[in-house]
C-alpha positions as CSV (number, residue, x, y, z in Angstrom):
1,M,82.1,149.4,253.1
2,P,85.4,149.3,251.3
3,D,83.6,150.4,248.1
4,R,82.2,153.4,249.9
5,E,85.6,154.7,250.9
6,K,87.0,154.4,247.4
7,R,84.3,156.8,246.1
8,K,85.0,159.4,248.7
9,R,85.5,162.9,247.3
10,D,88.6,164.9,247.8
11,A,88.6,167.6,250.5
12,P,87.6,170.9,249.0
13,I,90.1,173.7,248.3
14,S,88.9,177.0,249.7
15,Y,89.8,180.4,248.4
16,R,89.6,183.6,250.3
17,P,90.3,186.8,248.3
18,P,92.8,189.2,249.7
19,K,91.4,191.9,252.0
20,G,89.7,194.6,249.9
21,L,89.1,192.4,246.9
22,G,86.2,190.3,248.1
23,D,83.6,192.6,246.6
24,E,85.4,192.7,243.3
25,F,85.7,188.9,243.3
26,A,82.0,188.6,244.0
27,R,81.1,191.1,241.2
28,R,83.2,189.3,238.7
29,V,81.7,185.9,239.6
30,A,78.2,187.4,239.3
31,A,79.0,189.0,236.0
32,S,80.4,185.7,234.6
33,G,77.1,183.8,235.3
34,M,79.2,180.9,236.6
35,S,79.5,179.4,240.1
36,A,82.5,180.6,242.1
37,N,84.1,177.2,241.5
38,A,83.6,177.3,237.7
39,F,84.8,180.9,237.6
40,I,88.1,180.1,239.5
41,T,88.6,177.0,237.3
42,K,88.1,179.0,234.1
43,S,90.4,181.8,235.4
44,I,93.3,179.5,236.4
45,F,93.2,176.7,233.8
46,N,91.2,178.4,231.0
47,I,88.9,175.4,230.9
48,D,85.3,175.9,230.1
49,P,82.8,174.8,232.7
50,S,81.7,171.1,232.4
51,R,78.0,172.1,232.5
52,Q,76.0,175.1,231.3
53,S,76.3,178.3,233.3
54,R,73.7,179.2,235.9
55,R,72.8,182.2,233.7
56,P,74.4,183.7,230.6
57,P,76.9,186.5,231.2
58,V,75.7,190.0,230.7
59,E,76.9,191.7,227.5
60,A,77.8,194.9,229.4
61,A,78.3,197.1,226.3
62,E,74.9,196.2,224.9
63,V,73.1,196.8,228.2
64,A,74.9,200.1,228.6
65,R,73.7,201.0,225.1
66,L,70.2,200.2,226.2
67,V,70.5,202.5,229.3
68,G,71.5,205.3,227.0
69,A,68.6,204.7,224.7
70,C,66.2,204.7,227.7
71,A,67.6,208.1,228.8
72,R,67.1,209.6,225.3
73,L,63.6,208.2,225.1
74,N,62.8,209.6,228.5
75,D,64.1,213.1,227.5
76,T,61.8,212.9,224.4
77,L,58.8,211.9,226.4
78,R,59.5,214.7,228.9
79,A,59.6,217.2,226.0
80,L,56.4,215.9,224.6
81,G,54.7,216.1,228.0
82,A,55.7,219.8,228.3
83,A,54.3,220.5,224.8
84,S,51.0,218.7,225.4
85,P,48.4,220.2,227.8
86,D,46.0,217.3,227.2
87,P,45.5,215.4,230.5
88,Q,45.0,212.1,228.8
89,S,48.2,212.5,226.8
90,Q,50.0,213.5,230.1
91,A,48.8,210.2,231.7
92,V,50.0,208.1,228.8
93,L,53.4,209.8,228.7
94,A,53.8,209.5,232.5
95,D,53.1,205.7,232.2
96,M,55.6,205.4,229.4
97,Q,58.2,207.2,231.6
98,R,57.5,204.8,234.5
99,Q,58.0,201.8,232.2
100,L,61.3,203.2,230.9
101,T,62.5,203.7,234.5
102,E,61.7,200.1,235.2
103,I,63.7,199.0,232.1
104,R,66.6,201.3,233.1
105,T,66.6,199.9,236.7
106,A,66.7,196.3,235.3
107,C,69.6,197.2,233.1
108,F,71.6,198.7,235.9
109,E,70.9,195.6,238.1
110,A,72.1,193.4,235.2
111,L,75.3,195.4,235.2
112,G,75.6,195.0,239.0
113,R,75.1,198.7,239.6
114,G,72.4,200.9,241.0
115,P,70.9,203.7,239.1
116,R,72.1,207.2,239.9
117,Q,69.6,209.5,241.7
118,R,68.6,212.5,239.6
119,E,68.7,215.9,241.2
120,P,65.1,217.3,241.5
121,E,64.3,219.8,238.7
122,P,63.8,223.4,239.8
């Protein structure tokens, strides 16, 4: 039994963000790809986590660039659809637009944001 007590872990230290900063803290932890413990340790002591992150951090600038590229492609597809009366082409273009929407949504989720709702066209 004495050996068992020697290996006992220290009591955990808890952290509660100030009122109003809880969502910001959670967003930063999620964007880092680290556990909350690893994020706090890195932030305070500037020590890299002892093991690999749960998931790699999102390169926000690159993902934002992809969102912009999706929007430009969608605009081009919309223009092609307006210029092409062929029903088969319309179906292919509509499917391509749907796939771009899925990619755009995934990019926004990776950034921790939701896509903006477009106003219906007149």
